Structure formats: C-alpha cells, structure tokens
N, C-alpha and C positions, 0 to 999 in steps of 0.2 A: 557311363561308358557304353557306347553303342553295342549291341549284341548280347548284352548281359540282361537276363530277365529280372524285373522287379517282383517285389513280394505280392503285388496286386495284379500282377499278370497272370492269365489263365494257364493252366497245364493240364496233362492227362496222364494217368496211370492205368494201363490195361484197358484202355478205351473209356475210361471213366473221367469226364472233362471237369475239373474244379474252376470256378471262376477266378479264383486267386489262389496264392500259395499260403494263405493264412488259415489255419484251422484252430477251431476252438477246443482246447484240451477236455478231458474228463472232468465234470463238476455238476453239482446241483442233483444230488440224488433223491432226497427224501420228499418225493412227490408222487408216491404211489399208495394204494390202499394197503391195508395190513396184509392182504394175501399176495401181495406183489404186483397187482394190476395197475398199470399206469393210469393217472388220473387226468382229467381235462387241465388241471394246474400243470402237469407235467408237459402236456402238449403246447400249451400256451408259453410256458417257460422256453423250451427249445425253439419254438417258431419266432420269438422275439429276437433270438440270436441269429436266426437265419434271414432277418430283413436285409434287403439290398443295401440299405444305408451303412450296414455294419462291415460290408464288403468281405464277409468270410466265405472262403471256399468251401469249407465243410465243418461239421460238428462231430465230436466223438462224445458218445454217451457217457454217462455216469455208468459205474460199474453194474451190469445187469447181471443177476444171479443165475447160476445154471443148476443149482441144487434145490430140490423141493422143500428140504427140512432146515437148510440154513439161510438166514437173511444177511444182507450185505449193506448196510445193516437193515433194521426195521424201517419200512417205507420206501425201500429202493425197489425199482422195478425188477421183474423176473422174467425168465424165459425157459423155465424148467417144465413147461407143459404147453400143450398146442393152444390151449385157451387164452394165453397171453399174446398170441400172434396177432390178431386183430386190433386189440387196443394199441400195440406197438405200432402197428401198420398205419393206423390213423393219425398218429403223430409224425410218422416218417412222411406221409403224404402232405401234411402241412409244411413241413420243412422243404420238401421238394417244390412245392407251390411257389415258394419264394426264391428259387433258383440256387438252392444251397444243397450240398451233399450231406449225408448222414452215414456215420460208422458206429457200429454198436460194439462196445466195450464187454466182453464176457469175463466174469471171474466167480470165484468161490472163496469166501473168507476162512474156510476150514476152522481151525481151532482158534483163530482170531475174530470169530463172530462176535459183533459188537453188542447186539441186542437181539432178544427174541420176545415173543409174547410170553411164553413160559420157558424155563431152562429145560433143555433136552440134551441127551447123551450125544447126538450129531453135533452140537455146538462146540464140542471139545475135539472133534476129530482132526488129526494133524499126522505129520510125519512120524512122530515119536512122542513118547510121554515126557512132557516138559512142564515144570512148574513155572507159571507166568502170573505174578500179582499185579501186573500193570495193564497187559493189553489182552483183551479177550473176555468173553462173557463167564468162562469157568476158570478156575485157578490152575487146573492140571488138564492137560491135553491127553488124548489117548491115541495110540498109533493106529492108523488104517490098516485093515486086513488087505490081502491081495485082491479079494474080491471087491472090496471097497475101492481099492485103487482103479480097478477095471472098470467100475461103475462110474468113477469121476471121469475118466477118459470118454466114455460114452455120454455122460451129461454134457460135456462140452461139445462134443460131436452133435448131438441133437439140437442144442441151443444155438450152435452156428447155423444148422440148416433152418431152423425156425427164423432166425435174424434175416436170412437170405429169402425166405418165403414172405417175410414181412415187408420186404422191399428195401432193406438197408444196402447201401452202396459197397459196404465191406464190413468185416468184423476185425476186433483187435482182442487178443487174449491177453489179460493182465497176469504177468509173473512178477509182480512187484508189490510194494507197500504191505508186506508181511502177509499176503493171502496164500492159499494153499500151495500153489505152485512154488511160490517163494519159500514157503515152508520146507518144500523138499529140496530146493537149491541151497539153502543155507545151512551149513554144518553145525550151527548152534541150535537149530531145531530139528535137524534131521541126524539121528543117531542110530538109523537103521543098520542092520547086518546083512540085509538081503540084497537083491538085485537093484533096489531103489535107495540104497544108502552107501556111505563110505566114499569111494572115488567120486571125482567130479563127474566122470561119465555116468555113474549110477545115479548121481543126485540129479542130473539133467534128464534121466530117462522118462519120468512122468511128463515132463514138458515136451519131450521129443514125441513121446506116444499121442499127447493131445494135439501137437501141431500136425501130426501125419494124419489123425483121425479128422481133424477140422478140414484140413486141405481136401481129404478124400470126399468129405460131405459136400464141400461148396464148389469143387471143381478148380481146375488150375487157372482159369482166367478171373476168378472172383478176388477181389481186394482182401488180403489177410495180413495182419502184422502181429507182433508180439511186443508188449510193453515189458521191458526189463528194468 
C-alpha cells in the first residue's frame, strides 16, 4: 500500500539514520579475552553481519559487562574500564565502514553470573539472599548493600559514557534475562525491606536510577533504550 514504509526502507531516530528498519538483536558474546577485551574474532563476527548484502540497519551488541568483578559470562566483552574503549571502537569502526549502525547493550549478571575464572563473593551479589541451585555460579546470592547499589548505578553511567566515546550510535540497558536489574524488579528474587524492595515502585527504583544516570551521561540527543 502506498505511503506505508517497508522493513528495508531507511529511517532515522534522533538524527541517526538507519539504512533499514531491521536490527540484529543481541547475540554472539563469547568473543573476548578472559579480561573482557574484545578480540579480532569479535570484530570480524560483528562486521560480517554489517555487510550490505544482509541489509541490516543496525546491530545490537551482546551484553557488555559494566562491572569489573563479574563476567557476563566468561569471554564476553566489558566496558568496566577505559582500557576497553579503543578495542571496542575498532570493531565499531569496522561496522560503520559497511554502512551499518551499532548499539551497545550494557548489563551486569549480578547473582546470575554464569562463569568466572575463580569463584568470587561478587559473583553472588543480588537484590536479596536467595537459594538458586539452577542458575548462577553460586548456590546462594547475597544482598547488595546500599553502597554497592550506588556503585552499580555509577558503573552503568560510566560504561554508557565509554560506549559513546567508542563511537557507538546508542546504548541499551538490559533489565531482562535474570540480570541484576531484573533481579531487583522480580519479587521472587527481591525480598528487600528498604527503599529498593517491596512495592513495584521500590523494585523499579534501581532501574530508574540507572536510566537517569545513563541519560545524564550521554545527553538528551543520544539513542538510549531499555530492554525489559
């Protein structure tokens, strides 16, 4: 029907032009070194999706970790330190060279950390103490202190700014798939009795603070979304 755009028609959001309305969702994470530095294999993997023949408008990265102690899982890329900016930027430049956009998905598995080089107390940090014999590197999670919650917000803020510095066209915060923000949203894993637990509003508080901090870091005109 005339006037209705097709999925392969170009479109723009906040001045960022995508060559089509098709975006590749987050996938393909285990392509980094053990310290979280993206490898040449990661760069080549993302670039192949960006080739013009695939007609993708943009690519959403695998979940890139914001915490220096937790892995998302082992061999997933990280943005928890400035040293990760340039390796990420090199891959983004390769995607851009093919005419495709690149959006960085940021996350932290919290108490659902899958694997680590060595077990650490940080692998079990969550909203509350919950026994989990199925999903997570540790059997029992431990509740984050208020200082750790504040540090989590700051970690997302800094990682978003690093993604922007690396040349990403936008960022997406994952509050899904059992990761830390999801652990605070879910009453099954959030049994806190402070300002971050109980009511729906309280359980959303951490996500709200992360969203506010990220938006402040990247500015009002930068592409920013949340995956729920």
